[in-house]
N, C-alpha and C positions, 0 to 999 in steps of 0.2 A: 504494499499499499504506499501510495505515494503523500508523505506527511507535508511536503512542502506545498503540494496542490492544495491540499485540506487547508492548510495556513494561507495561503493566496486567497482562495474562495471565501474564507470567513472575513476577510477584509470587505467584502461586497455582498455580503450576507443581507443585510436591512436594504439596501438598494434595490437589489435583484428580487428579493420577495416583495417589494411595494411595485416595480415596473411589471412583473408578470403574473401579479395575484397568486402567490401560492406561500403555504404554510412554513414556519421555520423546522418545523419537524420533517417536511419533505423536501426541503431545500438541503436540510443536514443528511438525509437519508442518499439523496443523490448524488451529493459530494462523497461521501464515504464510500458510494458504490462505483462511482467514476474513477476516483482515486486508485481504483485496482488497475486500471489500464492508462492512467495518465503518464506520458513522458515527456520532461522539458524540453523547450526549443529556443532557440535565439536567433531573430535574423536582422539585418542593419537595414536601414531607411534605402528604400528602393527595391529592396528582395522580394521576389513573388512568393508567397504562401500556397498559392493555387496558380496553376497556369491556364488558361482558356485553351482548349484541344486537348489536354491530357485529363485520362479519368481522376475525377477528386475520389479520395479515399480516406482523409484526414478532416476532422473537426479540428479546429484552431480555439483553444480558450484562451483569452488574454488578461496577462498579469498585470503588463504595463505597457503602452505604446497605442498607435492609431492604425487601422487598417482599413483600405479603401477597395470598396467592391465594384466590377462594371464590366462592360464588355466592348467589344468592336464592333460597330453597326458594318453595312455592307459596304460602306465607302472605305472602311478601315479607320473611322473615326472613333476615338475611346469615348464611351459614355462612362459616366459615373453613377451609380445608383443609389449607394448608402456607404457610411463609414460606422465601423465598429472601433468601440474603446475598450477600456478595462474594466474586465468584469463581463466582459460580453463574448459569447462565442462567435469568430467570426466563419459564417458558415453559408453556403448557398446550397440549399436542403435539395433542390431539383437536381443540381448539379451531382449531389452525393447518391441520390436516389439512382439516375442514371447511369454513376458510376459502378453500379453494384454489379451491370450487365457491360462493363467495359467500355461505355458511351463517353467520349470527350465532354469535356466540361465547357460551359458555353460564357460563364463568367472567370474573370482572375479575381484573386485577393492579392493587393500588394502593401507592403510595410509604408505608412506616411511618415512613419519614425520609427527608431529601433524599439524591438520589440521584444519582450520576454513572455514567455506563456507556455502552455502545455497542448500536446497534441493527444487526441482521441481517437484511436481506429474506429470509422463508422460500423465496419462489421460487428467486431467486438463490441460496441457502444449498443448496435441494434439487437445483439445476442442478449445483454444484460437487460435491456428494456424488454425484450418480449417476456421475461419471467418476473418483471416486478412491475406491478398495477401502481404503485406511487411513481415510478420512472414515466409511466405510459401517460399519468393523469398529469404530471409536471411538463412533459414534452408537448403535451398538447394544449398546454397554456402557452408554450414559449410560440407554437404554432399561430393561435388566436391573436398573441401580442403582435407576430411579425405581418400577418395579414390585415391588421388595422394601421399598421405603420404604412404598409405598402397602398391602401386604401387613402390614407392622408396624403401620401407622397404623389400620388395620380392626380389626386383633385388640385393641390399646389401646383403642379406642372401645367395643368390644363385649363387653370380659373384665373391664373394670376400673373401680375406682371413682373417682370424681373427684379425689381425692389421689392415688391412683395414677397418671392422667393428667397431673398436673401434674408430677410425679415424672418421667413419661416425656419428658414437652416438657422438662423443664430437662437432662435426658440427652443429647437430640436436638439441641436448641439451647443450649449451654452460653453464657451470657452475655448471651443475647437479652433475657431477661426485663427488665434493666435500661435496655435500648433502646427498647422498646416499649411501646404504653400497655397499662394492665390490660385495657382493654375489649377489644383485639385478643387477649388470651391467653383471656381469657374466652369468647369467642366460638370459638375453637381448642379449648378443652376441652369447650363445649357448656354452658355453665352462663353463670349472669347476673354480670356485674360484682360485685355484692353479696355473693353467694356466692365469688367469687374473693378478693376482699379477708378473707373468713372462713378460706379456707381459708391464705390468707399468715400470718395472726395466728396460726393455729393450728399453722404450721409454726414460727413464730417463737418461739412458747412453747415447743414440744417441742424446740426444740436450742436455745435459749437465744440464738440469734443474732440481730441487728438485721434487720429486715424490709430487702428492697431498694426504693429508692425506684420 
């Protein structure tokens, strides 16, 4: 059993319980169960945790750092879908499911900052979940929370201006803007880095507050 995994998970217990609406007892049980297969990993900024075009086999739980998830469209343009932070699993569920039959992943996962975390083999985790009703309920809550996030993201993209999307990003990911590149944020918002600079200048002028670095 990986004691460091348990220690790191305990740092995010309260926040995770609130975010996905589970009990402390279920969080502890899932943590202790997954600790039997957790393996530490470290990557540098810019390194990939998951490559598009390669079958996905691992869940990456983050103890520190930020991961960006995205894909390449038909024109080869990089599209950012979301960010994962400390206490979260950087996971593209459909890619993991498709990876069981050897199908290549559609999405990539790349480190926006140096990362320390733990990998969990997807097949091994699935086998543990199949035998544990608490884990089944726990991961159902994670799936529901993920669907709610996707629905909100779709609304934000389709119904708001770039300024409003930036405001929504800041609300969903408080403090993240100062930790990652302007290029990554622009990709998430669906705008150019140059337009991102303009939005930040306009926001600074409107509020009178200095722009974040």
